[in-house]
N, C-alpha and C positions, 0 to 999 in steps of 0.2 A: 369844653366837654371832654376832650382827651386827657387834659391834666387832672380833671376831676376823677376820671376812671383810675388813673395812676394812684391818686391819693386814696381811693377806695380800696385798691388792692393792698397798698402798704398798711392801711388801717386793719384790713381783714387778717393779714398775716400776723401783725402784732397781737391782735386779739386771740387768734388761734394758738399762738405760742404761749401766751399768758394762761389760757385755759388748759393747754397741754401741761404746763408746769404744775397747775393745781391738780390735775388728774394724776400726774406723776407722783406728787406728794400723797395724794389720797391712797393710791395703790401701795405706796411705800409704807403708809401707816398700817395697812392691813398686814403687811409682812412683819411688823414690829409689835402687833397686838399682844403676842404672848410674852413679850419681854417687859415685866413689871417695872424694871428699873429705868426703862427708856423714858426720857422726859417728853411730854406732849406739849405742844404749843397751843395757843388759844385760837389759831387760825381755823376758821370754818371752811372745811374742804368739801367739794362736791362728792356725791356718791358715784364712784366710778361706773358701776353697772348701769346706772340710769342716765348718766351724762355722756358716756363714751360715744354712743352711736351718732349723736348729732355732731360731735367733734370730728369723728372719723369721716362722715359724709362731707362736711365743709372742707376739711383738710385735703381730702382726696380730690375735690374739685379744683382746689388751688394748685395742688401738685400736678394735676393733669394739664393745667394751663401753663405753669411756670417751670415745672421740672418733669416733663413727661417721661424722660428716660429712667426715672425712679418710681414710676407709677406701679409697675408690677411688683417691685420689691415691697412697696408700701402695702399693697393689697394682700400678698401672701402672708404677711405678718398677722393680718386679721383673720384670713380664712383661706384654706387650700381647697380648691374646687374638687379635685380628685386625689385622694390619698394614694400614694404609691407604696406606702408601707403600712402594715397592720399594727406596727408598734407605735402607739400614740405618743410615746416619748420623743420620737423623731419628728413628729408633725403636729404637736400640740400648738394651738393658736389662741389668739385673744377671743375668737368666737367660741371656742370650746369652753373657755373660762366663763364667758358671759352666759353660756347655756348650763352652767353648773356642773360641767364634767370635771371630775377631779382625778388626779393621777398621783401615784406615789413611787418613790425610788428609795430603796434600802430602808423601807419602813417610814419614810418621811413624805408627808403630803406636800407636793411641790407645784401644784397648778397655779397658785397665785404668783409664785416666784417666776415661773416660766412666762406667765402673762405680763408680769412686770418687765421682764427682759425684752419681750417682743414689743411692748409699748414704748419702752425707752428707745428702741431702734426707730420706731415710727416718728417719735419726737425729734430725734437726731436728723432724720430725713427732712422733716418740715423745717427745722432750724437751718439746714444747709441752704435753703432758698435765699437766706440773707446774703450769702456770699456772692450770688450772681443776680441779685434782685435788680440792680440798676440796669444792667445790660438787658435783662429779660424785659423789664418795663419799657426800655427804649424801643425794643423790638415790637412790643405790644402797642406802644404809642404810634409807631410808624404804620402798623396795620390798621389801627383805628382811624388814624388821620387819612390814610389812603381811602378807606371806606367813606369817610366824611366827604372828602374831595370828590369821589365818584358820585355820591348822592347830589352834591351841589352842581356838578357838571350836568347831571341828568335834568335838574331843575332848569339850568340855563338852556339846554336844548329845547325843553318844553316851552319856555317863554319865547325863545327865538322862533319856534314854529307857529306860535300864536301872534307873532308880530310885535312883541315887546323887546325890540332889539337892544335898546340901551340897558334895560334891566338885565337881560341875558348876558350882555357883555360885561356889565359891572360885576356880576356874580363870578364869571369866568376869570376876571381880573383879580378878584379877591383870592380865588383858589391859587392862581399863579403866584401872587405875592406871598401867600402863606407857605407855599412849597419852597420858594427861594429863601424865605426867612428860615425855614427848618433846615435847609442845607447849610446855611451859614452857622446855625447852632451846632449841627453835627460836626462841622469842620472847625469849630471853635474860632470863628472869625468875628472879631469885635465890630459892632455896628455903632458908630459914634453919632450919626445923625439922629435927631430926636424922633422924627416921623418919616422914616425911610419908605420909599416906594419900590416898585418893580425895578426901575433902572438903577436905583441905588444898590439893591441887592445884586443885581446882574453885574454891575461894575466890580463890586467887591469879590464876587466869585471868579470873575475873569482875572482880576489883579492877583488873586491868590492861587491861580492855576487850577481851579476846581472845574471850570468849564473852558472849552476852547473858543476860538474866535467865531467859527460858524454858528455855534450855539448861542454865543453872546449876541450876534447880529440877529439871529432868529428871534430870540427873546425880546430884543429891541423892537422888532416889527410887531410882535404881539402886544407890547406895551403901547405902541402907537395906536393900534385899534382900540385898546382899552381906553386910551385918552379921549377918543371920539365919543365914547359912551358917557364919560364923566363930565363933559363940557358941552352944554346945549348950544353954545354959539358956534361950535365947530360943525363941520360937515356931518350930515346925518348918516349914521352907519346903516348898512343894508344887511339883509339876511345872510347873504353869502360871506360878507366880511366877518360877521359874528360867528358864522359856522366855522370859518377858518380859525378864528380865535379859540373857540371851544375845542376843536380838534388839536390845535397847537398846544394848548394848555395840557390836554390829556396826554399828548406825546411827551412833553417836558416832564410831567409828573411821573411818568412810567420809565423814562430813559435817563434822566439827569438826577444824580444823587450827590 
């Protein structure tokens, strides 16, 4: 689920950049319309005035998620909420262009050129996400994974309260195993074993000085409770034990990274 979301974000960014490039060329063509000697290619370009708004809305959502520090810069290139200057030359925006407001300077109509320059800056902002995409997506992955783990632990609590102790413990164990696995990935720790479990990840983290001895022992104790849930021939787990497991997993997920 988490990896699918990352792929969706990467796909959306690529699509918006490609659409932005087409809009860029479309607006560029408008600037060159008066030049009869300019060679035109056969590429069918979108109409900027009818296609821009959708691109802007989708791009703004992505920037708000991945590059929030540039959100304001992106918006004011499109529209200024309150103009501080009555000279539209100083505050002309893409919105003005879309509304058909034209301006001139030294006898030359320059609205399209100014809109082109503003849009080019927006496209640069969007493209800049590529430089920090991996780190941003990793942060998003951790947030989404934390939400997923929280939801699964809530399910485990509900099952435990209803007397389904083994099922509750099994879910909590899966969450713990997933969290320890992610820590190994984050610290670039190689996992050689084909089907590693909680104790395998726990030992690797200890051996690589990611966790200390007290945490290593605590995770071992949680793994022992999980073991009871996975093997019916073992001693039957009780509600209190499973509650200890759920609370312990929650603590490790929030305090050990």
